[in-house]
Predicted model as a PDB file, atoms N, CA, C, CB and O in Angstrom, pLDDT in the B-factor column:
MODEL        1                                                                  
ATOM      1  N   MET A   1     111.936  92.061 112.891  1.00 67.00           N  
ATOM      2  CA  MET A   1     110.945  92.793 111.973  1.00 67.00           C  
ATOM      3  C   MET A   1     109.381  92.070 112.239  1.00 67.00           C  
ATOM      4  CB  MET A   1     111.500  92.609 110.225  1.00 67.00           C  
ATOM      5  O   MET A   1     108.336  92.625 111.900  1.00 67.00           O  
ATOM      6  N   LEU A   2     109.421  91.300 112.626  1.00 72.00           N  
ATOM      7  CA  LEU A   2     108.292  90.660 113.238  1.00 72.00           C  
ATOM      8  C   LEU A   2     107.559  91.085 114.559  1.00 72.00           C  
ATOM      9  CB  LEU A   2     108.690  89.460 113.424  1.00 72.00           C  
ATOM     10  O   LEU A   2     106.365  90.965 114.832  1.00 72.00           O  
ATOM     11  N   ASP A   3     108.514  91.579 115.262  1.00 80.00           N  
ATOM     12  CA  ASP A   3     108.270  92.196 116.522  1.00 80.00           C  
ATOM     13  C   ASP A   3     107.562  93.576 116.257  1.00 80.00           C  
ATOM     14  CB  ASP A   3     109.623  92.357 117.323  1.00 80.00           C  
ATOM     15  O   ASP A   3     106.493  93.913 116.767  1.00 80.00           O  
ATOM     16  N   LYS A   4     108.391  94.401 115.297  1.00 72.00           N  
ATOM     17  CA  LYS A   4     107.883  95.619 114.895  1.00 72.00           C  
ATOM     18  C   LYS A   4     106.430  95.735 114.149  1.00 72.00           C  
ATOM     19  CB  LYS A   4     108.882  96.129 114.072  1.00 72.00           C  
ATOM     20  O   LYS A   4     105.583  96.626 114.216  1.00 72.00           O  
ATOM     21  N   ILE A   5     106.450  94.509 113.415  1.00 67.00           N  
ATOM     22  CA  ILE A   5     104.690  94.695 112.851  1.00 67.00           C  
ATOM     23  C   ILE A   5     104.063  94.314 113.837  1.00 67.00           C  
ATOM     24  CB  ILE A   5     104.047  93.788 111.538  1.00 67.00           C  
ATOM     25  O   ILE A   5     103.027  94.956 113.664  1.00 67.00           O  
ATOM     26  N   ILE A   6     103.865  93.605 114.984  1.00 73.00           N  
ATOM     27  CA  ILE A   6     103.180  93.164 115.831  1.00 73.00           C  
ATOM     28  C   ILE A   6     102.846  94.365 116.481  1.00 73.00           C  
ATOM     29  CB  ILE A   6     103.732  92.171 116.526  1.00 73.00           C  
ATOM     30  O   ILE A   6     101.666  94.694 116.602  1.00 73.00           O  
ATOM     31  N   ARG A   7     103.992  95.215 117.015  1.00 75.00           N  
ATOM     32  CA  ARG A   7     103.842  96.293 117.885  1.00 75.00           C  
ATOM     33  C   ARG A   7     103.056  97.694 116.933  1.00 75.00           C  
ATOM     34  CB  ARG A   7     105.491  96.630 118.522  1.00 75.00           C  
ATOM     35  O   ARG A   7     102.462  98.637 117.454  1.00 75.00           O  
ATOM     36  N   ASN A   8     103.267  97.477 115.442  1.00 71.00           N  
ATOM     37  CA  ASN A   8     102.428  98.546 114.809  1.00 71.00           C  
ATOM     38  C   ASN A   8     101.097  97.979 114.983  1.00 71.00           C  
ATOM     39  CB  ASN A   8     102.771  98.886 113.249  1.00 71.00           C  
ATOM     40  O   ASN A   8     100.312  98.887 115.256  1.00 71.00           O  
ATOM     41  N   ILE A   9     100.532  96.843 114.933  1.00 71.00           N  
ATOM     42  CA  ILE A   9      99.086  96.281 114.920  1.00 71.00           C  
ATOM     43  C   ILE A   9      98.583  97.096 116.201  1.00 71.00           C  
ATOM     44  CB  ILE A   9      98.949  94.438 115.070  1.00 71.00           C  
ATOM     45  O   ILE A   9      97.683  97.934 116.151  1.00 71.00           O  
ATOM     46  N   GLN A  10      99.344  96.708 117.453  1.00 74.00           N  
ATOM     47  CA  GLN A  10      99.000  96.945 118.620  1.00 74.00           C  
ATOM     48  C   GLN A  10      98.531  98.133 118.909  1.00 74.00           C  
ATOM     49  CB  GLN A  10      99.827  96.698 119.299  1.00 74.00           C  
ATOM     50  O   GLN A  10      97.453  98.289 119.482  1.00 74.00           O  
ATOM     51  N   LYS A  11      99.501  99.344 118.439  1.00 76.00           N  
ATOM     52  CA  LYS A  11      99.096 100.370 118.364  1.00 76.00           C  
ATOM     53  C   LYS A  11      97.929 101.398 117.432  1.00 76.00           C  
ATOM     54  CB  LYS A  11     100.009 100.566 118.371  1.00 76.00           C  
ATOM     55  O   LYS A  11      97.755 102.612 117.540  1.00 76.00           O  
ATOM     56  N   LYS A  12      97.389 100.627 116.709  1.00 75.00           N  
ATOM     57  CA  LYS A  12      96.343 101.104 115.760  1.00 75.00           C  
ATOM     58  C   LYS A  12      95.080 101.100 116.635  1.00 75.00           C  
ATOM     59  CB  LYS A  12      96.191 100.147 114.393  1.00 75.00           C  
ATOM     60  O   LYS A  12      94.784 100.434 117.628  1.00 75.00           O  
ATOM     61  N   SER A  13      94.453 102.020 115.975  1.00 80.00           N  
ATOM     62  CA  SER A  13      92.920 102.052 116.496  1.00 80.00           C  
ATOM     63  C   SER A  13      92.041 101.215 116.326  1.00 80.00           C  
ATOM     64  CB  SER A  13      92.273 102.941 116.121  1.00 80.00           C  
ATOM     65  O   SER A  13      92.379 100.477 115.401  1.00 80.00           O  
ATOM     66  N   PRO A  14      90.729 100.843 116.890  1.00 82.00           N  
ATOM     67  CA  PRO A  14      90.164  99.825 116.378  1.00 82.00           C  
ATOM     68  C   PRO A  14      89.392 100.017 114.808  1.00 82.00           C  
ATOM     69  CB  PRO A  14      89.270  99.430 117.457  1.00 82.00           C  
ATOM     70  O   PRO A  14      88.731  99.153 114.231  1.00 82.00           O  
ATOM     71  N   LYS A  15      89.605 101.003 114.463  1.00 84.00           N  
ATOM     72  CA  LYS A  15      89.146 101.397 113.153  1.00 84.00           C  
ATOM     73  C   LYS A  15      90.295 100.967 112.231  1.00 84.00           C  
ATOM     74  CB  LYS A  15      88.805 102.976 113.056  1.00 84.00           C  
ATOM     75  O   LYS A  15      90.226 100.086 111.374  1.00 84.00           O  
ATOM     76  N   GLU A  16      91.322 101.691 112.522  1.00 82.00           N  
ATOM     77  CA  GLU A  16      92.464 100.931 111.607  1.00 82.00           C  
ATOM     78  C   GLU A  16      92.529  99.388 111.747  1.00 82.00           C  
ATOM     79  CB  GLU A  16      93.962 101.462 112.009  1.00 82.00           C  
ATOM     80  O   GLU A  16      92.681  98.673 110.756  1.00 82.00           O  
ATOM     81  N   ARG A  17      92.434  98.995 112.745  1.00 81.00           N  
ATOM     82  CA  ARG A  17      92.424  97.303 112.735  1.00 81.00           C  
ATOM     83  C   ARG A  17      91.763  96.908 111.889  1.00 81.00           C  
ATOM     84  CB  ARG A  17      91.944  96.555 113.837  1.00 81.00           C  
ATOM     85  O   ARG A  17      92.307  96.248 111.004  1.00 81.00           O  
ATOM     86  N   PHE A  18      90.256  97.176 111.831  1.00 87.00           N  
ATOM     87  CA  PHE A  18      89.118  96.722 111.158  1.00 87.00           C  
ATOM     88  C   PHE A  18      89.589  97.053 109.572  1.00 87.00           C  
ATOM     89  CB  PHE A  18      87.667  97.522 111.729  1.00 87.00           C  
ATOM     90  O   PHE A  18      89.242  96.258 108.699  1.00 87.00           O  
ATOM     91  N   LEU A  19      90.131  97.861 109.331  1.00 85.00           N  
ATOM     92  CA  LEU A  19      90.700  98.407 108.025  1.00 85.00           C  
ATOM     93  C   LEU A  19      91.564  97.238 107.593  1.00 85.00           C  
ATOM     94  CB  LEU A  19      91.583  99.864 108.179  1.00 85.00           C  
ATOM     95  O   LEU A  19      91.255  96.501 106.657  1.00 85.00           O  
ATOM     96  N   LEU A  20      92.572  97.116 108.263  1.00 84.00           N  
ATOM     97  CA  LEU A  20      93.721  95.999 108.342  1.00 84.00           C  
ATOM     98  C   LEU A  20      93.351  94.529 108.042  1.00 84.00           C  
ATOM     99  CB  LEU A  20      94.310  95.975 109.775  1.00 84.00           C  
ATOM    100  O   LEU A  20      94.043  93.756 107.379  1.00 84.00           O  
ATOM    101  N   VAL A  21      92.202  94.260 108.603  1.00 87.00           N  
ATOM    102  CA  VAL A  21      91.523  92.963 108.451  1.00 87.00           C  
ATOM    103  C   VAL A  21      90.741  93.071 107.277  1.00 87.00           C  
ATOM    104  CB  VAL A  21      90.663  92.565 109.633  1.00 87.00           C  
ATOM    105  O   VAL A  21      90.594  91.993 106.701  1.00 87.00           O  
ATOM    106  N   ILE A  22      90.116  94.188 106.673  1.00 92.00           N  
ATOM    107  CA  ILE A  22      89.503  94.252 105.496  1.00 92.00           C  
ATOM    108  C   ILE A  22      90.364  94.163 104.551  1.00 92.00           C  
ATOM    109  CB  ILE A  22      88.785  95.265 105.340  1.00 92.00           C  
ATOM    110  O   ILE A  22      89.900  93.643 103.536  1.00 92.00           O  
ATOM    111  N   GLY A  23      91.542  94.500 104.488  1.00 89.00           N  
ATOM    112  CA  GLY A  23      92.769  94.593 103.594  1.00 89.00           C  
ATOM    113  C   GLY A  23      93.321  93.476 103.145  1.00 89.00           C  
ATOM    114  O   GLY A  23      93.669  93.322 101.974  1.00 89.00           O  
ATOM    115  N   ILE A  24      93.483  92.292 104.399  1.00 91.00           N  
ATOM    116  CA  ILE A  24      93.937  91.321 104.321  1.00 91.00           C  
ATOM    117  C   ILE A  24      92.967  90.386 103.702  1.00 91.00           C  
ATOM    118  CB  ILE A  24      94.411  91.066 105.407  1.00 91.00           C  
ATOM    119  O   ILE A  24      93.274  89.530 102.872  1.00 91.00           O  
ATOM    120  N   LEU A  25      91.691  90.623 104.193  1.00 95.00           N  
ATOM    121  CA  LEU A  25      90.489  89.926 103.612  1.00 95.00           C  
ATOM    122  C   LEU A  25      90.737  89.749 102.027  1.00 95.00           C  
ATOM    123  CB  LEU A  25      89.088  90.821 103.913  1.00 95.00           C  
ATOM    124  O   LEU A  25      90.950  88.660 101.495  1.00 95.00           O  
ATOM    125  N   PHE A  26      90.674  91.032 101.332  1.00 95.00           N  
ATOM    126  CA  PHE A  26      90.831  91.231 100.077  1.00 95.00           C  
ATOM    127  C   PHE A  26      91.963  90.985  99.442  1.00 95.00           C  
ATOM    128  CB  PHE A  26      90.561  92.246  99.862  1.00 95.00           C  
ATOM    129  O   PHE A  26      91.939  90.783  98.228  1.00 95.00           O  
ATOM    130  N   LEU A  27      92.982  90.966 100.060  1.00 94.00           N  
ATOM    131  CA  LEU A  27      94.189  90.495  99.741  1.00 94.00           C  
ATOM    132  C   LEU A  27      94.224  88.798  99.385  1.00 94.00           C  
ATOM    133  CB  LEU A  27      95.075  90.901 100.936  1.00 94.00           C  
ATOM    134  O   LEU A  27      94.818  88.357  98.401  1.00 94.00           O  
ATOM    135  N   ILE A  28      93.675  88.165 100.109  1.00 96.00           N  
ATOM    136  CA  ILE A  28      93.476  86.656  99.991  1.00 96.00           C  
ATOM    137  C   ILE A  28      92.362  86.556  98.885  1.00 96.00           C  
ATOM    138  CB  ILE A  28      93.000  85.905 101.490  1.00 96.00           C  
ATOM    139  O   ILE A  28      92.474  85.629  98.083  1.00 96.00           O  
ATOM    140  N   LEU A  29      91.331  87.393  98.765  1.00 96.00           N  
ATOM    141  CA  LEU A  29      90.329  87.399  98.009  1.00 96.00           C  
ATOM    142  C   LEU A  29      90.689  87.410  96.225  1.00 96.00           C  
ATOM    143  CB  LEU A  29      89.567  88.596  98.552  1.00 96.00           C  
ATOM    144  O   LEU A  29      90.220  86.881  95.217  1.00 96.00           O  
ATOM    145  N   TYR A  30      91.719  88.279  96.541  1.00 96.00           N  
ATOM    146  CA  TYR A  30      92.197  88.476  95.013  1.00 96.00           C  
ATOM    147  C   TYR A  30      93.011  87.294  94.551  1.00 96.00           C  
ATOM    148  CB  TYR A  30      93.134  89.823  94.817  1.00 96.00           C  
ATOM    149  O   TYR A  30      92.962  86.765  93.441  1.00 96.00           O  
ATOM    150  N   PHE A  31      94.009  86.858  95.908  1.00 96.00           N  
ATOM    151  CA  PHE A  31      94.736  85.967  95.307  1.00 96.00           C  
ATOM    152  C   PHE A  31      94.275  84.615  95.082  1.00 96.00           C  
ATOM    153  CB  PHE A  31      95.755  85.935  95.899  1.00 96.00           C  
ATOM    154  O   PHE A  31      94.951  83.808  94.445  1.00 96.00           O  
ATOM    155  N   VAL A  32      93.144  84.340  95.584  1.00 96.00           N  
ATOM    156  CA  VAL A  32      92.306  83.126  95.220  1.00 96.00           C  
ATOM    157  C   VAL A  32      91.579  82.955  93.894  1.00 96.00           C  
ATOM    158  CB  VAL A  32      91.323  83.022  96.160  1.00 96.00           C  
ATOM    159  O   VAL A  32      91.458  81.922  93.236  1.00 96.00           O  
ATOM    160  N   LEU A  33      91.070  84.309  93.608  1.00 95.00           N  
ATOM    161  CA  LEU A  33      90.400  84.577  92.334  1.00 95.00           C  
ATOM    162  C   LEU A  33      91.278  84.372  90.903  1.00 95.00           C  
ATOM    163  CB  LEU A  33      89.921  86.049  92.442  1.00 95.00           C  
ATOM    164  O   LEU A  33      91.074  83.947  89.766  1.00 95.00           O  
ATOM    165  N   GLY A  34      92.228  84.864  91.580  1.00 94.00           N  
ATOM    166  CA  GLY A  34      93.389  84.654  90.185  1.00 94.00           C  
ATOM    167  C   GLY A  34      93.723  83.080  90.314  1.00 94.00           C  
ATOM    168  O   GLY A  34      93.942  82.501  89.250  1.00 94.00           O  
ATOM    169  N   LEU A  35      93.780  82.383  91.423  1.00 94.00           N  
ATOM    170  CA  LEU A  35      94.272  81.005  91.029  1.00 94.00           C  
ATOM    171  C   LEU A  35      92.951  80.489  90.431  1.00 94.00           C  
ATOM    172  CB  LEU A  35      94.903  80.028  92.338  1.00 94.00           C  
ATOM    173  O   LEU A  35      93.233  79.795  89.454  1.00 94.00           O  
ATOM    174  N   PHE A  36      91.657  80.549  90.621  1.00 93.00           N  
ATOM    175  CA  PHE A  36      90.342  80.154  90.213  1.00 93.00           C  
ATOM    176  C   PHE A  36      90.436  80.496  88.672  1.00 93.00           C  
ATOM    177  CB  PHE A  36      89.109  80.948  91.055  1.00 93.00           C  
ATOM    178  O   PHE A  36      90.010  79.793  87.756  1.00 93.00           O  
ATOM    179  N   VAL A  37      91.025  81.616  88.577  1.00 92.00           N  
ATOM    180  CA  VAL A  37      90.879  82.291  86.853  1.00 92.00           C  
ATOM    181  C   VAL A  37      91.691  81.262  86.107  1.00 92.00           C  
ATOM    182  CB  VAL A  37      91.686  84.110  86.510  1.00 92.00           C  
ATOM    183  O   VAL A  37      91.181  80.714  85.129  1.00 92.00           O  
ATOM    184  N   ILE A  38      93.129  80.902  86.558  1.00 91.00           N  
ATOM    185  CA  ILE A  38      93.936  80.295  86.133  1.00 91.00           C  
ATOM    186  C   ILE A  38      93.689  79.088  85.981  1.00 91.00           C  
ATOM    187  CB  ILE A  38      94.773  80.471  86.629  1.00 91.00           C  
ATOM    188  O   ILE A  38      93.788  78.767  84.797  1.00 91.00           O  
ATOM    189  N   PHE A  39      93.342  78.066  86.812  1.00 91.00           N  
ATOM    190  CA  PHE A  39      93.118  76.653  87.084  1.00 91.00           C  
ATOM    191  C   PHE A  39      91.782  75.854  86.563  1.00 91.00           C  
ATOM    192  CB  PHE A  39      93.158  76.562  88.515  1.00 91.00           C  
ATOM    193  O   PHE A  39      91.524  74.669  86.352  1.00 91.00           O  
ATOM    194  N   MET A  40      91.048  77.112  86.459  1.00 89.00           N  
ATOM    195  CA  MET A  40      89.374  76.303  86.510  1.00 89.00           C  
ATOM    196  C   MET A  40      88.978  75.941  84.832  1.00 89.00           C  
ATOM    197  CB  MET A  40      87.836  77.688  87.280  1.00 89.00           C  
ATOM    198  O   MET A  40      89.020  76.775  83.927  1.00 89.00           O  
ATOM    199  N   LYS A  41      88.717  74.965  84.727  1.00 84.00           N  
ATOM    200  CA  LYS A  41      88.586  74.468  83.421  1.00 84.00           C  
ATOM    201  C   LYS A  41      87.354  75.073  82.689  1.00 84.00           C  
ATOM    202  CB  LYS A  41      88.504  72.977  83.479  1.00 84.00           C  
ATOM    203  O   LYS A  41      87.461  75.481  81.532  1.00 84.00           O  
ATOM    204  N   ASN A  42      86.081  75.132  83.439  1.00 83.00           N  
ATOM    205  CA  ASN A  42      84.583  75.426  83.135  1.00 83.00           C  
ATOM    206  C   ASN A  42      84.578  76.951  83.670  1.00 83.00           C  
ATOM    207  CB  ASN A  42      83.374  74.300  84.005  1.00 83.00           C  
ATOM    208  O   ASN A  42      83.669  77.266  84.439  1.00 83.00           O  
ATOM    209  N   PHE A  43      85.606  77.976  83.281  1.00 78.00           N  
ATOM    210  CA  PHE A  43      85.219  79.430  83.886  1.00 78.00           C  
ATOM    211  C   PHE A  43      84.090  79.711  83.007  1.00 78.00           C  
ATOM    212  CB  PHE A  43      86.453  80.701  83.811  1.00 78.00           C  
ATOM    213  O   PHE A  43      83.968  79.286  81.858  1.00 78.00           O  
ATOM    214  N   PRO A  44      83.206  80.523  83.691  1.00 83.00           N  
ATOM    215  CA  PRO A  44      82.003  81.009  83.129  1.00 83.00           C  
ATOM    216  C   PRO A  44      82.077  81.823  82.166  1.00 83.00           C  
ATOM    217  CB  PRO A  44      81.287  81.545  83.922  1.00 83.00           C  
ATOM    218  O   PRO A  44      81.145  81.754  81.364  1.00 83.00           O  
ATOM    219  N   ILE A  45      83.223  82.907  81.881  1.00 82.00           N  
ATOM    220  CA  ILE A  45      83.308  83.772  81.186  1.00 82.00           C  
ATOM    221  C   ILE A  45      84.010  82.905  79.823  1.00 82.00           C  
ATOM    222  CB  ILE A  45      84.016  84.948  81.925  1.00 82.00           C  
ATOM    223  O   ILE A  45      84.728  81.937  80.074  1.00 82.00           O  
ATOM    224  N   ASP A  46      83.786  83.268  78.542  1.00 83.00           N  
ATOM    225  CA  ASP A  46      84.392  82.608  77.469  1.00 83.00           C  
ATOM    226  C   ASP A  46      85.743  83.366  77.173  1.00 83.00           C  
ATOM    227  CB  ASP A  46      83.418  82.563  76.232  1.00 83.00           C  
ATOM    228  O   ASP A  46      85.705  84.313  76.388  1.00 83.00           O  
ATOM    229  N   LEU A  47      86.624  83.094  77.607  1.00 83.00           N  
ATOM    230  CA  LEU A  47      88.166  83.747  77.340  1.00 83.00           C  
ATOM    231  C   LEU A  47      88.897  82.614  76.735  1.00 83.00           C  
ATOM    232  CB  LEU A  47      89.054  84.299  78.811  1.00 83.00           C  
ATOM    233  O   LEU A  47      88.757  81.430  77.037  1.00 83.00           O  
ATOM    234  N   ALA A  48      89.698  83.113  75.839  1.00 87.00           N  
ATOM    235  CA  ALA A  48      90.891  82.355  75.364  1.00 87.00           C  
ATOM    236  C   ALA A  48      91.824  81.584  76.403  1.00 87.00           C  
ATOM    237  CB  ALA A  48      91.737  83.322  74.657  1.00 87.00           C  
ATOM    238  O   ALA A  48      91.737  82.236  77.444  1.00 87.00           O  
ATOM    239  N   THR A  49      92.511  80.708  76.565  1.00 87.00           N  
ATOM    240  CA  THR A  49      93.507  80.273  77.562  1.00 87.00           C  
ATOM    241  C   THR A  49      94.783  81.386  77.822  1.00 87.00           C  
ATOM    242  CB  THR A  49      94.095  78.835  77.018  1.00 87.00           C  
ATOM    243  O   THR A  49      95.223  81.553  78.960  1.00 87.00           O  
ATOM    244  N   PRO A  50      95.357  82.167  76.580  1.00 91.00           N  
ATOM    245  CA  PRO A  50      96.165  83.162  77.067  1.00 91.00           C  
ATOM    246  C   PRO A  50      95.545  84.138  77.964  1.00 91.00           C  
ATOM    247  CB  PRO A  50      96.717  83.798  76.041  1.00 91.00           C  
ATOM    248  O   PRO A  50      96.199  84.558  78.918  1.00 91.00           O  
ATOM    249  N   TYR A  51      94.326  84.549  77.751  1.00 92.00           N  
ATOM    250  CA  TYR A  51      94.174  86.030  78.019  1.00 92.00           C  
ATOM    251  C   TYR A  51      93.662  85.373  79.538  1.00 92.00           C  
ATOM    252  CB  TYR A  51      92.950  87.170  76.850  1.00 92.00           C  
ATOM    253  O   TYR A  51      94.019  85.967  80.556  1.00 92.00           O  
ATOM    254  N   ARG A  52      92.980  84.371  79.630  1.00 92.00           N  
ATOM    255  CA  ARG A  52      92.879  83.729  81.054  1.00 92.00           C  
ATOM    256  C   ARG A  52      93.867  83.792  81.972  1.00 92.00           C  
ATOM    257  CB  ARG A  52      92.683  82.457  81.001  1.00 92.00           C  
ATOM    258  O   ARG A  52      93.871  84.348  83.070  1.00 92.00           O  
ATOM    259  N   LEU A  53      94.822  83.081  81.342  1.00 93.00           N  
ATOM    260  CA  LEU A  53      96.368  83.148  82.278  1.00 93.00           C  
ATOM    261  C   LEU A  53      96.726  84.450  82.538  1.00 93.00           C  
ATOM    262  CB  LEU A  53      97.752  82.520  81.511  1.00 93.00           C  
ATOM    263  O   LEU A  53      97.292  84.633  83.616  1.00 93.00           O  
ATOM    264  N   ALA A  54      96.531  85.460  81.782  1.00 95.00           N  
ATOM    265  CA  ALA A  54      97.354  86.913  81.928  1.00 95.00           C  
ATOM    266  C   ALA A  54      96.488  87.518  82.886  1.00 95.00           C  
ATOM    267  CB  ALA A  54      97.530  87.945  80.469  1.00 95.00           C  
ATOM    268  O   ALA A  54      96.985  88.131  83.831  1.00 95.00           O  
ATOM    269  N   PHE A  55      94.931  87.394  82.722  1.00 93.00           N  
ATOM    270  CA  PHE A  55      94.190  87.907  84.029  1.00 93.00           C  
ATOM    271  C   PHE A  55      94.344  87.182  85.400  1.00 93.00           C  
ATOM    272  CB  PHE A  55      92.723  87.881  83.763  1.00 93.00           C  
ATOM    273  O   PHE A  55      94.384  87.848  86.435  1.00 93.00           O  
ATOM    274  N   GLY A  56      94.408  86.169  85.413  1.00 94.00           N  
ATOM    275  CA  GLY A  56      94.735  85.454  86.601  1.00 94.00           C  
ATOM    276  C   GLY A  56      96.369  85.905  87.246  1.00 94.00           C  
ATOM    277  O   GLY A  56      96.590  86.168  88.428  1.00 94.00           O  
ATOM    278  N   ILE A  57      97.187  85.908  86.354  1.00 96.00           N  
ATOM    279  CA  ILE A  57      98.337  86.539  86.756  1.00 96.00           C  
ATOM    280  C   ILE A  57      98.409  87.668  87.460  1.00 96.00           C  
ATOM    281  CB  ILE A  57      98.958  86.742  85.874  1.00 96.00           C  
ATOM    282  O   ILE A  57      98.933  87.882  88.553  1.00 96.00           O  
ATOM    283  N   LEU A  58      97.561  88.698  86.386  1.00 97.00           N  
ATOM    284  CA  LEU A  58      97.404  90.358  87.148  1.00 97.00           C  
ATOM    285  C   LEU A  58      96.594  90.185  88.271  1.00 97.00           C  
ATOM    286  CB  LEU A  58      96.589  91.650  86.175  1.00 97.00           C  
ATOM    287  O   LEU A  58      96.697  91.099  89.089  1.00 97.00           O  
ATOM    288  N   LEU A  59      95.771  89.232  88.574  1.00 96.00           N  
ATOM    289  CA  LEU A  59      95.358  89.518  89.576  1.00 96.00           C  
ATOM    290  C   LEU A  59      96.175  89.159  90.837  1.00 96.00           C  
ATOM    291  CB  LEU A  59      94.262  89.093  89.512  1.00 96.00           C  
ATOM    292  O   LEU A  59      96.203  89.953  91.778  1.00 96.00           O  
ATOM    293  N   ILE A  60      96.902  87.878  90.889  1.00 97.00           N  
ATOM    294  CA  ILE A  60      97.662  87.505  91.884  1.00 97.00           C  
ATOM    295  C   ILE A  60      98.899  88.702  92.008  1.00 97.00           C  
ATOM    296  CB  ILE A  60      98.146  85.983  91.583  1.00 97.00           C  
ATOM    297  O   ILE A  60      99.396  88.876  93.120  1.00 97.00           O  
ATOM    298  N   VAL A  61      99.345  89.459  90.928  1.00 97.00           N  
ATOM    299  CA  VAL A  61     100.244  90.346  91.335  1.00 97.00           C  
ATOM    300  C   VAL A  61      99.816  91.615  91.965  1.00 97.00           C  
ATOM    301  CB  VAL A  61     100.961  90.594  90.339  1.00 97.00           C  
ATOM    302  O   VAL A  61     100.546  92.265  92.713  1.00 97.00           O  
ATOM    303  N   TYR A  62      98.539  91.964  91.618  1.00 96.00           N  
ATOM    304  CA  TYR A  62      97.740  92.832  92.282  1.00 96.00           C  
ATOM    305  C   TYR A  62      97.418  92.407  93.695  1.00 96.00           C  
ATOM    306  CB  TYR A  62      96.581  93.022  91.535  1.00 96.00           C  
ATOM    307  O   TYR A  62      97.002  93.197  94.542  1.00 96.00           O  
ATOM    308  N   ALA A  63      97.624  91.161  93.903  1.00 95.00           N  
ATOM    309  CA  ALA A  63      97.182  90.492  95.318  1.00 95.00           C  
ATOM    310  C   ALA A  63      98.563  90.896  96.346  1.00 95.00           C  
ATOM    311  CB  ALA A  63      96.920  88.489  95.132  1.00 95.00           C  
ATOM    312  O   ALA A  63      98.472  91.351  97.486  1.00 95.00           O  
ATOM    313  N   PHE A  64      99.698  90.628  95.685  1.00 95.00           N  
ATOM    314  CA  PHE A  64     101.214  90.519  96.090  1.00 95.00           C  
ATOM    315  C   PHE A  64     101.342  92.356  96.332  1.00 95.00           C  
ATOM    316  CB  PHE A  64     102.455  89.649  94.557  1.00 95.00           C  
ATOM    317  O   PHE A  64     101.952  92.740  97.330  1.00 95.00           O  
ATOM    318  N   ILE A  65     100.718  93.429  95.340  1.00 94.00           N  
ATOM    319  CA  ILE A  65     101.172  94.575  95.648  1.00 94.00           C  
ATOM    320  C   ILE A  65     100.448  94.957  96.810  1.00 94.00           C  
ATOM    321  CB  ILE A  65     101.115  95.457  94.610  1.00 94.00           C  
ATOM    322  O   ILE A  65     101.022  95.596  97.692  1.00 94.00           O  
ATOM    323  N   ARG A  66      98.900  94.543  96.941  1.00 92.00           N  
ATOM    324  CA  ARG A  66      98.254  94.968  98.461  1.00 92.00           C  
ATOM    325  C   ARG A  66      98.889  94.411  99.495  1.00 92.00           C  
ATOM    326  CB  ARG A  66      96.793  94.559  98.712  1.00 92.00           C  
ATOM    327  O   ARG A  66      98.759  95.075 100.524  1.00 92.00           O  
ATOM    328  N   PHE A  67      99.498  93.484  99.603  1.00 90.00           N  
ATOM    329  CA  PHE A  67     100.476  92.875 100.784  1.00 90.00           C  
ATOM    330  C   PHE A  67     101.730  93.691 101.139  1.00 90.00           C  
ATOM    331  CB  PHE A  67     101.041  91.425 100.353  1.00 90.00           C  
ATOM    332  O   PHE A  67     102.095  93.893 102.298  1.00 90.00           O  
ATOM    333  N   ILE A  68     102.459  94.214  99.863  1.00 90.00           N  
ATOM    334  CA  ILE A  68     103.557  94.909 100.167  1.00 90.00           C  
ATOM    335  C   ILE A  68     102.789  96.307 100.876  1.00 90.00           C  
ATOM    336  CB  ILE A  68     104.556  95.138  98.751  1.00 90.00           C  
ATOM    337  O   ILE A  68     103.341  96.889 101.809  1.00 90.00           O  
ATOM    338  N   ARG A  69     101.699  96.686 100.424  1.00 89.00           N  
ATOM    339  CA  ARG A  69     101.121  98.131 100.890  1.00 89.00           C  
ATOM    340  C   ARG A  69     100.868  97.864 102.451  1.00 89.00           C  
ATOM    341  CB  ARG A  69      99.543  98.639 100.009  1.00 89.00           C  
ATOM    342  O   ARG A  69     101.225  98.668 103.312  1.00 89.00           O  
ATOM    343  N   ILE A  70     100.184  96.595 102.743  1.00 84.00           N  
ATOM    344  CA  ILE A  70      99.819  96.358 104.047  1.00 84.00           C  
ATOM    345  C   ILE A  70     100.914  96.123 105.076  1.00 84.00           C  
ATOM    346  CB  ILE A  70      98.982  95.300 104.030  1.00 84.00           C  
ATOM    347  O   ILE A  70     100.884  96.150 106.306  1.00 84.00           O  
ATOM    348  N   ILE A  71     101.925  95.874 104.174  1.00 81.00           N  
ATOM    349  CA  ILE A  71     103.323  95.683 105.484  1.00 81.00           C  
ATOM    350  C   ILE A  71     104.101  96.909 105.595  1.00 81.00           C  
ATOM    351  CB  ILE A  71     104.645  94.408 105.082  1.00 81.00           C  
ATOM    352  O   ILE A  71     104.917  97.207 106.467  1.00 81.00           O  
ATOM    353  N   ASN A  72     103.736  97.551 104.611  1.00 81.00           N  
ATOM    354  CA  ASN A  72     105.030  98.991 104.377  1.00 81.00           C  
ATOM    355  C   ASN A  72     103.903 100.136 105.233  1.00 81.00           C  
ATOM    356  CB  ASN A  72     105.501  99.681 101.971  1.00 81.00           C  
ATOM    357  O   ASN A  72     104.307 101.285 105.404  1.00 81.00           O  
ATOM    358  N   ASP A  73     102.570  99.762 105.716  1.00 75.00           N  
ATOM    359  CA  ASP A  73     101.993 101.004 106.234  1.00 75.00           C  
ATOM    360  C   ASP A  73     102.327 101.109 107.954  1.00 75.00           C  
ATOM    361  CB  ASP A  73     100.272 100.974 105.875  1.00 75.00           C  
ATOM    362  O   ASP A  73     101.883 100.480 108.915  1.00 75.00           O  
ATOM    363  N   ASP A  74     103.228 102.109 107.836  1.00 62.00           N  
ATOM    364  CA  ASP A  74     103.761 102.316 109.290  1.00 62.00           C  
ATOM    365  C   ASP A  74     103.262 103.663 109.530  1.00 62.00           C  
ATOM    366  CB  ASP A  74     105.446 102.203 109.507  1.00 62.00           C  
ATOM    367  O   ASP A  74     103.638 104.520 108.731  1.00 62.00           O  
ATOM    368  N   LYS A  75     102.412 104.050 110.569  1.00 56.00           N  
ATOM    369  CA  LYS A  75     101.672 105.189 110.936  1.00 56.00           C  
ATOM    370  C   LYS A  75     102.242 105.259 112.669  1.00 56.00           C  
ATOM    371  CB  LYS A  75      99.808 104.928 110.615  1.00 56.00           C  
ATOM    372  O   LYS A  75     101.493 105.276 113.646  1.00 56.00           O  
ATOM    373  N   THR A  76     103.362 105.284 112.691  1.00 47.00           N  
ATOM    374  CA  THR A  76     103.754 105.136 114.145  1.00 47.00           C  
ATOM    375  C   THR A  76     103.938 106.737 114.532  1.00 47.00           C  
ATOM    376  CB  THR A  76     105.267 104.119 114.381  1.00 47.00           C  
ATOM    377  O   THR A  76     104.267 107.062 115.673  1.00 47.00           O  
TER     378      THR A  76                                                      
ENDMDL                                                                          
END                                                                             
């Protein structure tokens, strides 16, 4: 499976590779932002703890959805 992913990345044009890197960057950004929202005690926006937890979990779930979309992107 890993060989298939590597071969698929090597087949991409430079534009597609750039978009893949941007996609991975935003995946990491959403995941880290979700962790910050959940674990940061002095969060700048005044939200109750259950809402902060729900928002953080929503960001992490969205990051995993983006991860699945990146993995399943087969343009062979």
